[in-house]
N, C-alpha and C positions, 0 to 999 in steps of 0.2 A: 475290317471289309463283314460283311455279309454273306451267306450264305443262305440266297434268297430261292430256293427249291421249295415251293408248296409241298412237295411230300420226298424228305429229303429220307434217303435210305440209311440204316443202319450201318455205316460203316468203320470197320475193323480197322485198326492206326497199326501197318503193321508192313515189314521192308521183307527182303527178297534176301538170297544167300548171302553168304561172304566170300572173299575173293574179289579180284579184279574184276570189274563186269562193265561192257559200253553198250546199251538197253538207250535207243533215242525212241523218244515219244514225241507225239504230235499234239499240242494242245487240246480240247474239247470246248467248242464255242460254248459259253454261257451267256445271257440277258444277265446284267446288273444292274439295278434300278431304271431309272426314265428311259435313259438312253444310251448307255455302255454297255458293251460286247465284251468279256474277254477270256482268254484261251484260258480252262482251268486243266492245273500239269499235275497234281497232287490235290488230294487222291486221286489214283485210278486203278481201272482193273489190274488186278497186280501186283500194283507198287503204293504204296500205304505210306512213307514215311523212307525220312533223309535224316539220322540220326534225330532228334526232334522235330525237325521241320515237319508238318502234316498237312499243310493247306498252300498252294502257292497259285495265285493266278496271277495272270503277266496282262497287261493291256497294251492296246494303241501300236505305233504315234496316232492317233485320233485326230482329224481337223474338228475341234467342237469350237470353232471360232464363232459360229452363228446357231450352236447346239447348250443345251444346259449344261452337257458335260457329265462326267458324275453324283448322281445325286442319291446318295443311299442313308433312306429314313435313319432314325434309332434304333436299337435292334441290341439284344443282351449278349454277353460273353460268359463263360464259368471256365476254370481250367486250363488257359491257354495266354499266349503272349500274342499280341498282332503287329508285324512290323509294316512303313509305309516305306515304298520307298520310289522315290523319280527318276526319270529321264529327261523329263520335261512337264512343264505345266504346274498348276500349284492344285492340293487337294487341303479343305478347312475340315479339321476335326475339331468337335464337339464330344464330351464324354458328360457324365453323370458325377465327378467330381470336379465340373465345372471349368474344364479344361478347355480353350482357345486355340487354336494352333494352327497356321495358314506354314503346309508343310512345302518343302519346295523342292527342287533336284539337289540329290546329293545329302539332304539330311536327314534324320534320322527321327520318323516318329516313333516311339515303342511304347505300346500300352500294355499291361499287365492284369489281367483281369480279376485274378487269383479267385474268392470267393463269388464274387459277382462285381459286371459294371455294364453299361452300357452306353453305343457312345453312334455317334453318325457321322458320316462322309461324303461330302459336297464340294464342286468343280465353285468358286467363287460367282454368282449371279452374271448371267450375260452381260456381256460389254464387259465386267471387270475382270474374268480370268484370260490366264495367255490362251492362245490359238489352237496348240496343239498339247497332248494330253498323252504321256506313253510313261508307262511305270510298272511295280510288282507288289501286290498283295501279300504279307504271306502270314501264316500264325505256327506259333513254335508252341509242343506241347508240356505245360508244366508237370514234374513229375510230382508222386503221390505226398512226400513230405511239403511241397510249397503250392499246392494246389486250393488251399484254402488261404494262401498270403491275403494281406489286404491288397484292394486294387489301388494302378498305380501309374500316371502317364509320364515319357520322358521325351524330351527333346532334343537332341543334340546335334551341333551345328560342324563342329571341332573333332571329326576322324579321321584318324591316324591314313596315312598314305604310305606304301610302298611304290620303291622305281625298280625293280627286278631286273633292269637292264634288258638290252635288244628290245626294243620298245614297248615290255609289260610294263603296266601301272597300275596299282591296285588301293582301293579304299576299303577299309575295314568295317564292315557294318554292324556287327556282332563277332563277338567273341576273338580267337587270337589266331592270326594268319603268319606266321614267319617272323614270330617275335613283335609283330605290333597287335596291341590292343585294344577293342572301343571299349567306350563308357559306358557303354549300354548294359543295362544289367544283366546276365545269364545267369539261368537253374543249372545249368547242363553242360558237361564240356560240347560245343559247338562253332562253327563258324561260319558267317553269310559279310561277299565279300563281293565287291563292283569291280571285275576283271574288264580294263581297256587296254587295247590290244593297237598299237600303231602300225602303218601298213608295212611289211616286212617281216613284221615281230616272228622270232622264234625261238621261244623260250621256255625254261622248264621250271614250273612250279612248285618250290616244298610243299610237301603236306604233311598230314599225320597218316602212318600205316596205320592206326587203328580206327580211323573214323571211316568212316563211308561217306561217298561225296555223290552230288551232281550236280550238271552245271544248265543253267537255262539261260538259253541267248536271247540278247536283249537288243540288238542291231549287229550290220554287217555279215559277215560271213568267217566267223570263226572259227578254227579247226582244236578241239581238245582232245587228247590222243589219238590221234590218228584220222576222227569219226567229224566232217562236214555239222555244222551247227545250222539247219534252219531257224531264219528268226522267228520267235514263238515255241520252241520245243524245248524239252528236256532230257537230258543224259546220263543215265544214272552211271555211278561209276561203280560203287561197289567199292571192298575195301582193299589195304594191300599194298597199298602205293606208297615210295613216300617222296615221290615228284612226278607234275602231274606236265606230261608237253602239250605245250600249246603255238597254233601260230596263224596268221592273220598275212594273206595276199592284200588286202586294202585293212583300212579302219575300220576294225570291230569294239566287239561288247559283249559280256555274258555275267551272270550271278552265279556266282563259286558259293554252295550250298554244303553242307559237311556236318559230322557230329558223330559222338558215338552210339552206335547202334541204342535206341532205345528199348530198353527189355520189359516196359510194364505192358498188362495190358487193358488197355483201352476203348471205350466207346464213344465217336465222333458222330454225334446227330445235332443237323441243324448248326447250330452256331456253341453248340453247346461240345466240351470233352469234360467224360467221366469215369469211373470207374463201373456202376451197377446201374441197374434199371431207374434204380430208386433215386439216383443221383439227376437223373436227365428228368425223370418226369415231375420232382420235385423242381429244380429248376423251371420247365415250361409250367406249371402252375404259377410259381412266383411272377413269372414276368406277365402272364394274361391275368392276374388278379393286382399287377402293378404295386409289387412289396419288393423287399432282398437288390432290385437292379438299380436303385436311384431312379432320377431323373435327366432328360437331357433338355436345357433350356434353349431357346434360340433357333432350334429347326424349323424350318416353316415347313409345316407338316406332319402329316399324323405318322408314327411310330410303325413299324411291322410288327403283323397279327406274327402270333408261334403260328403254325402247321399240326396240327392233330397226331397225333402218334401213330405209330407201325401195329398193324395189330399181333403180330408176332414180336414177343420180347427180345430185347434188344439184349448182347450179349458182348463181354467183353473178349479179345482175344488179343494173342502176341504176335510175334513178329513171322508171319506166315504170308504165302502168297494165296 
């Protein structure tokens, strides 16, 4: 997933207060590629991270039967992991490691950029892709000791499931939830899960008291901790809970994102996460000159050009509003 903003602001990755919170935020519409509009939910003003989760886009359901669908040209990343998660449709992933993988609903595409990687994402060409596209793209910030690791791509189809009773079912995408652990590689204590609620669900989901959490509404009308979730919204929940009440009068789904609050000071600019102005400037220069990030082969089109750096210095910041 790329940030296609040609004038990206310097985004301090930060989060808010500790303790239970119920902060509901709508998504901000952002064009992505040729024909996709996403709802950007992280980062936003006043809310930068949930654990190590630092970037969340929700898209669809979109009817793309006669449209190109998702078309995101080759672009670079450092210092993060990307998570692709679909409820409907298909996304074809290519990267500079030579990976070529079609990702389908409830399959995990996990790319670790480490020191440097580039990739593209696209719907299979017209008349070959599914008619509906619906999903989420997310980033996870890598901790300092792992940010220069070797790049990697993982694809997992066999993810653990939880039957919570009273109409609740969950798929663990990353990390651990209620004793079930995803095979996806993580570098900080976190969780990402897809929660499905049958109509009439009234259940309690066990969570970690030290984790902060947020719920991304994917479908239907879920109610989390007493708050109704409009589709495409993000409910920040803070920390301090041992269980999370969830309800639904009709079938609904949401993604649960959480983790230990991320304490490192970061800079997030364009598609890079670094610690210093020099980190970001060097990554931009390396992408512009065709070094370090490798080549994405097979994409029918030009790669993304890096925007100009802002005139003011980029400064790392901590977990502040």
